[in-house]
C-alpha positions in Angstrom: -16.7 -5.0 6.3 -15.8 -1.6 5.2 -12.7 -1.3 3.1 -10.7 1.7 1.6 -9.7 1.7 -2.1 -5.7 1.8 -2.2 -4.2 4.1 -4.8 -1.1 4.2 -6.9 1.2 7.0 -6.2 3.5 9.1 -8.1 6.3 10.2 -6.0 7.9 13.5 -7.3 10.6 15.8 -5.9 9.9 19.1 -7.4 9.8 18.0 -11.1 11.5 15.1 -10.5 10.3 11.4 -10.5 11.0 9.4 -7.8 9.1 6.3 -7.8 6.3 4.8 -6.9 4.1 4.3 -3.4 0.6 3.3 -2.1 -1.7 5.9 -1.0 -5.4 5.9 0.8 -7.3 9.0 -0.1 -4.9 10.9 -1.4 -2.1 10.5 1.5 1.0 8.4 1.3 0.9 5.4 3.6 3.8 5.5 6.0 6.6 3.1 7.0 7.2 2.1 3.0 10.6 1.0 2.5 10.0 -0.1 -1.0 7.5 -0.5 -3.9 7.8 -2.5 -7.0 5.4 -3.0 -9.9 4.7 -6.4 -11.3 3.8 -7.0 -15.0 3.5 -10.3 -17.0 1.9 -10.5 -19.8 -1.3 -11.2 -20.2 -2.1 -10.5 -16.2 -3.4 -7.4 -14.6 -0.2 -5.3 -13.5 0.3 -5.7 -9.4 2.1 -3.9 -6.8 4.6 -5.0 -3.9 5.2 -2.6 -1.5 7.6 -3.5 1.6 6.5 -1.6 4.9 9.1 -1.4 8.2 7.3 -2.8 11.1 8.4 -0.9 14.1 7.9 -1.4 18.0 4.8 0.9 17.6 3.3 -1.1 15.0 3.9 -4.4 16.5 2.9 -3.6 20.0 -0.8 -2.1 18.9 -2.1 -4.3 16.0 -5.6 -4.1 15.0 -8.0 -6.9 15.0 -10.4 -7.3 11.9 -12.9 -9.7 12.1 -14.0 -11.2 9.1 -17.8 -13.0 8.8 -18.9 -15.8 6.3 -21.2 -12.6 4.6 -17.7 -10.5 3.9 -16.3 -11.4 0.4 
């Protein structure tokens, strides 16, 4: 299965840092409500993103089938 790598986005308005987001191929993913960076000693940092699910997103889901060869 082909996958795209996510990127941590630093969001600015002019010179003012506004927060973090999640991007793919340099483009911010839509419908993000919030993101937070999770850090704990001895572990790799992670990001938690919350997305809004509107009617269009809910009514038009994408189906992804995983084969036994996909990891």
